[in-house]
All heavy atoms as an XYZ file, in Angstrom:
755
protein
N       0.822     -1.185      0.000
C       0.000      0.000      0.000
C       0.873      1.259      0.000
O       0.490      2.260     -0.586
C      -0.932     -0.033      1.209
C      -1.768      1.183      1.363
S      -3.043      1.175      2.655
C      -2.486      0.041      3.858
N       2.037      1.198      0.672
C       2.883      2.381      0.776
C       3.298      2.904     -0.593
O       3.413      4.116     -0.790
C       4.110      2.094      1.644
C       4.982      3.298      1.764
C       6.235      3.451      1.257
C       4.665      4.545      2.394
N       6.716      4.709      1.537
C       5.759      5.398      2.236
C       3.547      5.031      3.076
C       5.801      6.700      2.733
C       3.573      6.321      3.567
C       4.691      7.138      3.396
N       3.503      2.021     -1.553
C       3.928      2.473     -2.880
C       2.883      3.382     -3.533
O       3.211      4.199     -4.391
C       4.269      1.293     -3.797
C       3.107      0.396     -4.157
C       2.829     -0.726     -3.150
O       3.470     -0.774     -2.088
O       1.953     -1.556     -3.452
N       1.631      3.281     -3.090
C       0.570      4.139     -3.609
C       0.442      5.441     -2.791
O       0.021      6.463     -3.322
C      -0.777      3.405     -3.597
C      -0.764      2.175     -4.432
N      -0.682      2.201     -5.807
C      -0.793      0.865     -4.101
C      -0.678      0.971     -6.275
N      -0.747      0.137     -5.256
N       0.798      5.366     -1.520
C       0.687      6.542     -0.647
C       1.904      7.452     -0.773
O       1.764      8.678     -0.775
C       0.490      6.103      0.821
C      -0.865      5.394      0.980
C       0.590      7.297      1.773
C      -1.092      4.795      2.345
N       3.080      6.888     -0.888
C       4.327      7.665     -0.895
C       4.320      8.839     -1.880
O       4.750      9.940     -1.523
C       5.520      6.750     -1.156
N       3.828      8.662     -3.103
C       3.838      9.806     -4.027
C       2.890     10.947     -3.612
O       3.014     12.064     -4.116
C       3.372      9.210     -5.359
C       3.533      7.745     -5.232
C       3.422      7.438     -3.774
N       1.968     10.680     -2.703
C       1.000     11.695     -2.281
C       1.554     12.649     -1.229
O       1.051     13.756     -1.074
C      -0.259     11.019     -1.711
C      -1.023     10.088     -2.648
C      -2.161      9.421     -1.890
C      -1.545     10.848     -3.850
N       2.559     12.210     -0.482
C       3.076     13.007      0.629
C       4.412     13.651      0.241
O       5.179     13.078     -0.528
C       3.226     12.162      1.913
C       1.866     11.695      2.404
C       4.138     10.972      1.693
N       4.680     14.850      0.782
C       5.944     15.511      0.438
C       7.131     14.797      1.072
O       6.964     14.052      2.042
C       5.773     16.915      1.035
C       4.786     16.743      2.136
C       3.864     15.624      1.705
N       8.318     15.014      0.524
C       9.502     14.393      1.133
C       9.680     14.877      2.573
O       9.289     15.990      2.909
C      10.657     14.874      0.268
C      10.057     15.526     -0.924
C       8.628     15.830     -0.616
N      10.270     14.017      3.396
C      10.590     14.389      4.779
C      11.636     15.502      4.730
O      12.462     15.540      3.824
C      11.130     13.156      5.558
C      10.053     12.085      5.682
C      11.676     13.537      6.906
C       8.913     12.445      6.598
N      11.625     16.377      5.746
C      12.542     17.520      5.812
C      14.005     17.153      5.614
O      14.402     16.002      5.737
N      14.797     18.153      5.334
C      16.220     17.982      5.087
C      16.930     17.499      6.346
O      16.819     18.133      7.398
C      16.846     19.316      4.637
O      16.086     19.821      3.549
C      18.286     19.138      4.242
N      17.667     16.376      6.263
C      18.400     15.886      7.432
C      19.431     16.906      7.912
O      20.019     17.624      7.112
C      19.092     14.619      6.921
C      18.394     14.263      5.653
C      17.833     15.539      5.096
N      19.632     16.959      9.218
C      20.641     17.830      9.795
C      20.181     19.258     10.035
O      20.955     20.082     10.466
N      18.928     19.542      9.759
C      18.424     20.906      9.967
C      17.272     20.853     10.951
O      16.176     20.459     10.595
C      17.970     21.503      8.650
C      19.097     21.535      7.625
C      18.711     22.306      6.426
N      18.743     23.710      6.810
C      18.230     24.680      6.094
N      17.645     24.426      4.969
N      18.291     25.926      6.498
N      17.518     21.244     12.181
C      16.468     21.270     13.194
C      16.045     19.872     13.620
O      16.758     18.897     13.430
N      14.868     19.790     14.213
C      14.330     18.512     14.667
C      13.893     17.687     13.462
O      13.194     18.202     12.588
C      13.105     18.748     15.578
O      13.499     19.612     16.650
C      12.571     17.451     16.134
N      14.305     16.425     13.400
C      13.903     15.598     12.267
C      12.377     15.449     12.210
O      11.713     15.352     13.240
C      14.555     14.245     12.544
C      15.558     14.486     13.608
C      15.140     15.726     14.341
N      11.842     15.450     11.015
C      10.402     15.260     10.838
C      10.032     13.819     11.159
O      10.821     12.902     10.933
C      10.006     15.558      9.394
O      10.227     16.905      9.088
N       8.809     13.650     11.660
C       8.309     12.303     11.947
C       8.083     11.559     10.637
O       7.703     12.155      9.626
C       7.011     12.391     12.738
N       8.320     10.283     10.668
C       8.127      9.426      9.505
C       6.657      9.439      9.079
O       5.763      9.303      9.916
C       8.571      8.003      9.855
C       8.406      7.062      8.694
O       9.169      7.190      7.723
O       7.500      6.203      8.757
N       6.410      9.615      7.792
C       5.039      9.646      7.283
C       4.272      8.360      7.615
O       3.095      8.396      7.928
C       5.024      9.852      5.771
C       5.402     11.223      5.331
N       4.905     12.375      5.898
C       6.244     11.642      4.348
C       5.410     13.434      5.286
N       6.237     13.016      4.348
N       4.948      7.219      7.555
C       4.262      5.951      7.842
C       3.764      5.909      9.278
O       2.660      5.451      9.549
C       5.188      4.765      7.580
C       5.510      4.564      6.136
C       6.408      3.362      5.977
N       7.121      3.422      4.718
C       7.539      2.363      4.068
N       7.347      1.165      4.551
N       8.180      2.487      2.942
N       4.591      6.402     10.210
C       4.188      6.429     11.622
C       3.008      7.372     11.818
O       2.060      7.067     12.555
C       5.362      6.846     12.500
N       3.052      8.523     11.147
C       1.949      9.481     11.253
C       0.666      8.871     10.696
O      -0.396      8.958     11.314
C       2.296     10.803     10.525
C       1.082     11.713     10.444
C       3.452     11.506     11.217
N       0.761      8.230      9.543
C      -0.425      7.611      8.942
C      -0.976      6.519      9.850
O      -2.188      6.411     10.036
C      -0.116      7.089      7.529
C       0.106      8.293      6.602
C      -1.238      6.199      7.008
C       0.685      7.949      5.241
N      -0.099      5.738     10.477
C      -0.563      4.709     11.417
C      -1.312      5.358     12.582
O      -2.370      4.874     13.005
C       0.616      3.880     11.925
N      -0.783      6.467     13.098
C      -1.472      7.186     14.174
C      -2.810      7.734     13.720
O      -3.805      7.667     14.449
N      -2.860      8.257     12.503
C      -4.112      8.790     11.974
C      -5.135      7.693     11.725
O      -6.334      7.893     11.935
C      -3.852      9.579     10.688
C      -3.054     10.871     10.867
C      -2.773     11.520      9.524
C      -3.770     11.837     11.794
N      -4.675      6.539     11.299
C      -5.595      5.408     11.124
C      -6.206      5.042     12.468
O      -7.419      4.838     12.569
C      -4.876      4.196     10.481
C      -5.713      2.932     10.593
C      -4.558      4.489      9.017
N      -5.385      5.013     13.510
C      -5.903      4.711     14.848
C      -6.958      5.730     15.265
O      -8.051      5.373     15.693
C      -4.773      4.709     15.879
S      -3.643      3.334     15.745
N      -6.621      7.017     15.159
C      -7.496      8.066     15.677
C      -8.678      8.374     14.763
O      -9.810      8.506     15.229
C      -6.690      9.340     15.910
N      -8.428      8.489     13.481
C      -9.464      8.949     12.562
C     -10.335      7.818     12.013
O     -11.517      8.011     11.777
C      -8.823      9.694     11.381
C      -8.287     11.055     11.752
C      -9.406     12.044     12.015
O     -10.175     12.347     11.107
O      -9.487     12.514     13.167
N      -9.748      6.661     11.797
C     -10.493      5.599     11.125
C     -10.935      4.472     12.052
O     -11.946      3.831     11.797
C      -9.673      5.028      9.962
C      -9.220      6.055      8.919
C      -8.441      5.382      7.803
C     -10.395      6.832      8.367
N     -10.173      4.213     13.112
C     -10.545      3.132     14.025
C     -11.211      3.651     15.294
O     -11.679      2.874     16.108
C      -9.320      2.284     14.385
C      -8.687      1.522     13.228
C      -7.438      0.795     13.694
C      -9.673      0.544     12.610
N     -11.229      4.965     15.471
C     -11.934      5.546     16.609
C     -11.168      5.575     17.915
O     -11.741      5.819     18.971
N      -9.860      5.352     17.861
C      -9.041      5.436     19.069
C      -8.986      6.901     19.515
O      -8.868      7.789     18.683
C      -7.606      4.948     18.771
O      -7.672      3.617     18.277
C      -6.726      5.007     19.997
N      -9.056      7.133     20.799
C      -8.921      8.505     21.305
C      -7.530      9.020     20.938
O      -6.549      8.280     20.984
C      -9.105      8.525     22.815
N      -7.452     10.296     20.579
C      -6.170     10.888     20.200
C      -5.110     10.664     21.276
O      -3.952     10.419     20.959
C      -6.340     12.385     19.930
C      -6.950     12.651     18.592
C      -8.270     12.793     18.312
C      -6.272     12.771     17.351
N      -8.460     13.000     16.976
C      -7.242     13.001     16.353
C      -4.936     12.716     16.970
C      -6.915     13.173     15.017
C      -4.615     12.897     15.633
C      -5.598     13.121     14.672
N      -5.502     10.744     22.542
C      -4.524     10.573     23.626
C      -4.046      9.136     23.744
O      -3.079      8.869     24.431
C      -5.077     11.057     24.989
C      -5.348     12.544     24.954
C      -6.313     10.294     25.397
N      -4.699      8.215     23.059
C      -4.312      6.803     23.145
C      -3.614      6.305     21.887
O      -3.486      5.101     21.685
C      -5.542      5.948     23.443
C      -6.081      6.212     24.824
C      -7.070      5.176     25.248
C      -7.485      5.468     26.670
N      -8.154      4.374     27.286
N      -3.156      7.236     21.039
C      -2.346      6.811     19.901
C      -1.124      6.107     20.488
O      -0.436      6.673     21.342
C      -1.942      8.005     19.018
C      -3.180      8.567     18.302
C      -0.876      7.586     18.004
C      -2.915      9.817     17.507
N      -0.857      4.880     20.082
C       0.222      4.107     20.712
C       1.590      4.788     20.637
O       2.031      5.193     19.561
C       0.232      2.798     19.909
C      -1.104      2.719     19.265
C      -1.533      4.134     19.024
N       2.220      4.899     21.780
C       3.560      5.495     21.846
C       4.560      4.680     21.042
O       5.563      5.211     20.558
C       4.010      5.608     23.298
N       4.280      3.404     20.873
C       5.188      2.532     20.119
C       5.310      2.941     18.654
O       6.238      2.512     17.978
C       4.732      1.063     20.198
O       3.373      0.978     19.745
C       4.838      0.521     21.609
N       4.401      3.788     18.179
C       4.504      4.277     16.803
C       5.641      5.278     16.662
O       6.123      5.537     15.568
C       3.195      4.938     16.355
C       1.984      4.027     16.232
C       0.749      4.826     15.851
C       2.244      2.933     15.205
N       6.039      5.881     17.783
C       7.134      6.836     17.754
C       6.743      8.199     17.217
O       7.585      8.945     16.727
N       5.460      8.527     17.321
C       4.971      9.813     16.832
C       3.945     10.339     17.836
O       3.165      9.570     18.392
C       4.384      9.670     15.406
C       3.174      8.789     15.392
C       4.099     10.993     14.778
N       3.974     11.637     18.080
C       3.054     12.214     19.063
C       1.694     12.511     18.436
O       1.573     12.664     17.223
C       3.636     13.519     19.618
O       3.594     14.544     18.631
N       0.699     12.638     19.285
C      -0.636     12.988     18.785
C      -0.625     14.395     18.195
O      -1.335     14.677     17.245
C      -1.684     12.829     19.876
C      -1.559     13.777     21.028
C      -2.676     13.528     22.049
N      -2.578     14.428     23.167
C      -2.052     14.118     24.337
N      -1.567     12.916     24.547
N      -2.016     15.004     25.303
N       0.208     15.268     18.745
C       0.311     16.633     18.206
C       0.853     16.600     16.775
O       0.356     17.306     15.894
C       1.209     17.466     19.102
C       1.338     18.889     18.629
C       2.164     19.706     19.585
N       2.271     21.071     19.085
C       3.024     21.978     19.629
N       3.741     21.703     20.699
N       3.069     23.185     19.119
N       1.877     15.795     16.550
C       2.426     15.663     15.197
C       1.373     15.095     14.250
O       1.201     15.583     13.134
C       3.680     14.774     15.203
O       4.682     15.411     15.995
C       4.202     14.522     13.805
N       0.657     14.080     14.711
C      -0.411     13.492     13.885
C      -1.463     14.537     13.546
O      -1.900     14.640     12.391
C      -1.054     12.311     14.599
S      -0.008     10.856     14.700
N      -1.863     15.316     14.536
C      -2.903     16.328     14.326
C      -2.427     17.421     13.355
O      -3.166     17.849     12.471
C      -3.283     16.947     15.679
C      -4.449     17.897     15.622
C      -5.721     17.124     15.425
N      -6.427     17.712     14.310
C      -7.639     17.358     13.928
N      -8.264     16.391     14.535
N      -8.218     17.934     12.929
N      -1.176     17.852     13.533
C      -0.616     18.878     12.660
C      -0.555     18.393     11.222
O      -0.952     19.094     10.281
C       0.801     19.293     13.128
O       0.702     19.809     14.452
C       1.430     20.311     12.210
N      -0.077     17.170     11.041
C       0.025     16.606      9.697
C      -1.366     16.411      9.099
O      -1.579     16.676      7.918
C       0.788     15.286      9.788
C       1.489     14.799      8.563
C       2.828     15.456      8.215
N       3.877     15.424      9.178
C       4.813     14.499      9.268
N       4.815     13.468      8.455
N       5.764     14.601     10.161
N      -2.323     15.952      9.910
C      -3.696     15.782      9.422
C      -4.254     17.118      8.941
O      -4.832     17.193      7.845
C      -4.597     15.200     10.518
C      -6.081     15.087     10.159
C      -6.286     14.100      9.008
C      -6.881     14.665     11.377
N      -4.083     18.165      9.741
C      -4.584     19.489      9.346
C      -3.966     19.931      8.018
O      -4.663     20.432      7.133
C      -4.292     20.526     10.425
C      -5.108     20.305     11.691
O      -6.116     19.566     11.644
O      -4.723     20.865     12.736
N      -2.661     19.730      7.889
C      -1.961     20.118      6.664
C      -2.470     19.300      5.474
O      -2.749     19.839      4.406
C      -0.458     19.909      6.854
C       0.384     20.462      5.739
C       1.871     20.278      5.997
N       2.258     20.672      7.344
C       3.222     20.069      8.044
N       3.893     19.058      7.531
N       3.517     20.469      9.256
N      -2.590     17.985      5.663
C      -3.017     17.115      4.566
C      -4.487     17.316      4.208
O      -4.875     17.162      3.053
C      -2.731     15.662      4.907
C      -1.264     15.325      4.899
C      -0.236     16.067      4.385
C      -0.662     14.158      5.431
N       0.957     15.428      4.570
C       0.729     14.257      5.207
C      -1.153     13.035      6.097
C       1.625     13.264      5.602
C      -0.261     12.053      6.488
C       1.116     12.171      6.238
N      -5.312     17.656      5.198
C      -6.715     17.947      4.888
C      -6.825     19.217      4.047
O      -7.639     19.288      3.122
C      -7.547     18.077      6.161
C      -7.904     16.745      6.771
C      -8.785     16.863      7.999
O      -8.644     17.846      8.764
O      -9.625     15.970      8.185
N      -6.013     20.208      4.353
C      -6.047     21.481      3.626
C      -5.659     21.312      2.158
O      -6.144     22.040      1.299
C      -5.131     22.502      4.300
N      -4.802     20.341      1.874
C      -4.343     20.125      0.494
C      -5.105     19.017     -0.228
O      -4.859     18.764     -1.402
C      -2.843     19.771      0.472
O      -2.644     18.546      1.184
C      -1.999     20.884      1.073
N      -6.010     18.333      0.493
C      -6.753     17.228     -0.110
C      -6.004     15.903     -0.082
O      -6.508     14.881     -0.548
N      -4.811     15.915      0.487
C      -3.990     14.697      0.543
C      -4.603     13.638      1.437
O      -4.597     12.453      1.105
C      -2.567     15.051      1.034
O      -2.013     16.028      0.148
C      -1.672     13.837      1.084
N      -5.156     14.046      2.596
C      -5.722     13.072      3.526
C      -6.870     12.298      2.890
O      -7.003     11.090      3.081
C      -6.147     13.697      4.839
C      -6.799     12.703      5.753
C      -8.071     12.735      6.211
C      -6.226     11.503      6.292
N      -8.326     11.643      7.011
C      -7.207     10.867      7.072
C      -4.976     10.905      6.183
C      -6.982      9.665      7.738
C      -4.745      9.701      6.860
C      -5.740      9.105      7.615
N      -7.705     12.945      2.115
C      -8.830     12.250      1.463
C      -8.314     11.150      0.548
O      -8.878     10.046      0.512
C      -9.683     13.248      0.686
N      -7.232     11.413     -0.160
C      -6.653     10.401     -1.050
C      -6.038      9.250     -0.257
O      -6.226      8.077     -0.599
C      -5.593     11.034     -1.946
C      -6.157     12.056     -2.910
C      -5.050     12.783     -3.671
O      -3.902     12.364     -3.680
N      -5.403     13.883     -4.299
N      -5.308      9.598      0.804
C      -4.691      8.561      1.646
C      -5.782      7.728      2.294
O      -5.718      6.493      2.302
C      -3.780      9.190      2.724
C      -2.572      9.855      2.077
C      -3.345      8.144      3.753
C      -1.728     10.694      3.029
N      -6.784      8.392      2.821
C      -7.888      7.694      3.501
C      -8.555      6.686      2.567
O      -8.836      5.558      2.963
C      -8.890      8.726      4.011
C     -10.014      8.121      4.789
C     -10.984      9.184      5.280
N     -12.026      8.540      6.033
C     -12.459      8.935      7.206
N     -11.949      9.999      7.780
N     -13.401      8.278      7.822
N      -8.800      7.072      1.337
C      -9.416      6.168      0.369
C      -8.544      4.941      0.137
O      -9.034      3.811      0.140
C      -9.676      6.909     -0.967
O     -10.584      7.968     -0.719
C     -10.245      5.974     -2.014
N      -7.246      5.161     -0.042
C      -6.331      4.029     -0.241
C      -6.328      3.100      0.968
O      -6.357      1.875      0.825
C      -4.913      4.533     -0.517
C      -4.691      5.181     -1.870
C      -3.335      5.875     -1.911
C      -4.794      4.144     -2.986
N      -6.287      3.683      2.158
C      -6.255      2.872      3.387
C      -7.566      2.107      3.557
O      -7.564      0.898      3.808
C      -5.975      3.759      4.621
C      -6.186      2.978      5.915
C      -4.563      4.324      4.567
N      -8.684      2.794      3.404
C      -9.988      2.151      3.615
C     -10.274      1.048      2.603
O     -11.031      0.134      2.900
C     -11.105      3.197      3.579
C     -11.112      4.080      4.788
C     -12.183      5.155      4.746
O     -12.599      5.575      3.659
O     -12.595      5.587      5.844
N      -9.665      1.125      1.443
C      -9.870      0.102      0.423
C      -8.942     -1.103      0.587
O      -9.069     -2.083     -0.139
C      -9.683      0.691     -0.978
C     -10.819      1.616     -1.374
O     -11.882      1.585     -0.712
O     -10.639      2.378     -2.343
N      -8.025     -1.038      1.540
C      -7.048     -2.125      1.707
C      -7.608     -3.270      2.551
O      -8.417     -3.065      3.455
C      -5.774     -1.597      2.351
O      -5.976     -1.332      3.719
N      -7.165     -4.465      2.248
C      -7.557     -5.641      3.028
C      -7.077     -5.526      4.463
O      -7.761     -5.938      5.395
C      -6.991     -6.922      2.403
C      -7.652     -7.262      1.079
O      -8.799     -6.815      0.852
O      -7.019     -7.958      0.271
N      -5.879     -4.970      4.646
C      -5.320     -4.831      5.994
C      -6.228     -3.965      6.866
O      -6.465     -4.281      8.030
C      -3.919     -4.220      5.923
C      -3.246     -4.099      7.244
N      -2.882     -5.193      8.003
C      -2.877     -3.011      7.953
C      -2.319     -4.776      9.120
N      -2.307     -3.465      9.112
N      -6.772     -2.891      6.306
C      -7.661     -2.022      7.066
C      -8.927     -2.769      7.475
O      -9.406     -2.617      8.595
C      -8.026     -0.765      6.270
C      -8.996      0.118      7.000
C      -8.596      0.839      8.110
C     -10.315      0.198      6.604
C      -9.495      1.649      8.798
C     -11.217      1.004      7.279
C     -10.807      1.730      8.380
N      -9.459     -3.582      6.598
C     -10.672     -4.338      6.931
C     -10.401     -5.306      8.093
O     -11.244     -5.473      8.970
C     -11.210     -5.063      5.703
C     -11.686     -4.122      4.642
N     -12.792     -3.316      4.794
C     -11.176     -3.821      3.430
C     -12.961     -2.572      3.723
N     -11.989     -2.864      2.874
N      -9.214     -5.895      8.109
C      -8.834     -6.773      9.221
C      -8.725     -5.967     10.514
O      -9.244     -6.385     11.559
C      -7.494     -7.473      8.925
O      -7.646     -8.252      7.739
C      -7.064     -8.368     10.076
N      -8.069     -4.801     10.459
C      -7.947     -3.950     11.649
C      -9.315     -3.526     12.168
O      -9.552     -3.505     13.382
C      -7.126     -2.697     11.332
C      -5.637     -2.871     11.140
C      -5.018     -1.558     10.669
C      -4.970     -3.352     12.406
N     -10.210     -3.190     11.250
C     -11.553     -2.758     11.645
C     -12.291     -3.882     12.360
O     -12.907     -3.668     13.410
C     -12.355     -2.296     10.406
O     -11.623     -1.258      9.764
C     -13.723     -1.788     10.795
N     -12.231     -5.080     11.814
C     -12.889     -6.228     12.458
C     -12.317     -6.461     13.855
O     -13.048     -6.705     14.805
C     -12.743     -7.490     11.606
C     -13.692     -7.567     10.427
C     -13.706     -8.947      9.795
N     -12.385     -9.375      9.328
C     -11.854     -9.050      8.155
N     -12.526     -8.289      7.315
N     -10.664     -9.487      7.799
N     -10.991     -6.379     13.987
C     -10.355     -6.593     15.292
C     -10.740     -5.496     16.276
O     -10.970     -5.771     17.455
C      -8.840     -6.677     15.131
C      -8.400     -7.951     14.447
C      -6.907     -8.031     14.214
O      -6.170     -7.103     14.636
O      -6.473     -9.007     13.602
N     -10.818     -4.261     15.804
C     -11.202     -3.152     16.689
C     -12.636     -3.332     17.173
O     -12.937     -3.110     18.352
C     -11.045     -1.818     15.962
N     -13.528     -3.750     16.295
C     -14.927     -3.973     16.675
C     -15.016     -5.121     17.666
O     -15.705     -5.027     18.682
C     -15.797     -4.235     15.429
C     -15.919     -2.943     14.615
C     -17.177     -4.763     15.823
C     -16.513     -3.144     13.232
N     -14.311     -6.213     17.397
C     -14.319     -7.361     18.305
C     -13.799     -6.970     19.680
O     -14.379     -7.337     20.702
C     -13.457     -8.508     17.736
O     -14.008     -8.893     16.479
C     -13.436     -9.702     18.673
N     -12.714     -6.194     19.709
C     -12.142     -5.750     20.978
C     -13.126     -4.870     21.736
O     -13.294     -5.006     22.948
C     -10.820     -5.004     20.739
O      -9.918     -5.879     20.066
C     -10.209     -4.539     22.043
N     -13.795     -3.980     21.021
C     -14.759     -3.079     21.660
C     -15.941     -3.846     22.242
O     -16.433     -3.535     23.316
C     -15.253     -2.036     20.661
N     -16.373     -4.877     21.532
C     -17.546     -5.645     21.960
C     -17.207     -6.636     23.047
O     -17.901     -6.750     24.056
C     -18.201     -6.352     20.750
C     -19.291     -7.314     21.196
C     -18.759     -5.339     19.771
N     -16.108     -7.382     22.871
C     -15.772     -8.471     23.801
C     -14.766     -8.070     24.872
O     -14.615     -8.770     25.852
C     -15.202     -9.683     23.045
O     -13.949     -9.323     22.460
C     -16.166    -10.177     22.001
N     -14.042     -6.973     24.625
C     -13.029     -6.561     25.586
C     -11.660     -7.174     25.337
O     -10.706     -6.897     26.042
N     -11.537     -8.015     24.301
C     -10.223     -8.563     23.958
C     -10.151     -8.826     22.470
O     -11.155     -9.066     21.802
C      -9.903     -9.832     24.754
C     -10.932    -10.918     24.597
N     -10.928    -11.773     23.528
C     -12.001    -11.247     25.356
C     -11.957    -12.631     23.656
N     -12.631    -12.315     24.735
N      -8.923     -8.729     21.950
C      -8.715     -8.929     20.520
C      -8.788    -10.390     20.160
O      -8.563    -11.273     21.007
C      -7.354     -8.361     20.108
N      -9.085    -10.648     18.896
C      -9.074    -12.039     18.410
C      -7.640    -12.436     18.138
O      -6.775    -11.606     17.944
C      -9.898    -12.165     17.115
O      -9.356    -11.272     16.147
C     -11.355    -11.869     17.364
N      -7.380    -13.733     18.109
C      -6.013    -14.157     17.828
C      -5.877    -14.687     16.442
O      -6.749    -14.874     15.709
C      -5.551    -15.213     18.815
O      -6.569    -16.128     19.121
């Protein structure tokens, strides 16, 4: 899926200048959690290595340019997303994920 998303997002900032930009893949994973799976913004997994503030900032920027709508369509059409959605629903209903 990344090969379809990568051309939609701008290159990461220039290395060696200021704070390094967060990886687009990590941001998209955080946005999938918060925007598409219904996870509270404060519960975006720290293991992604990206803050909720960074996710929110990138979302605002990508929404303004129409990029998020394109990414969202690609993600929602993927088989992996359908699996994540089923697991999120199962977890919400039963209190534990399927194996």
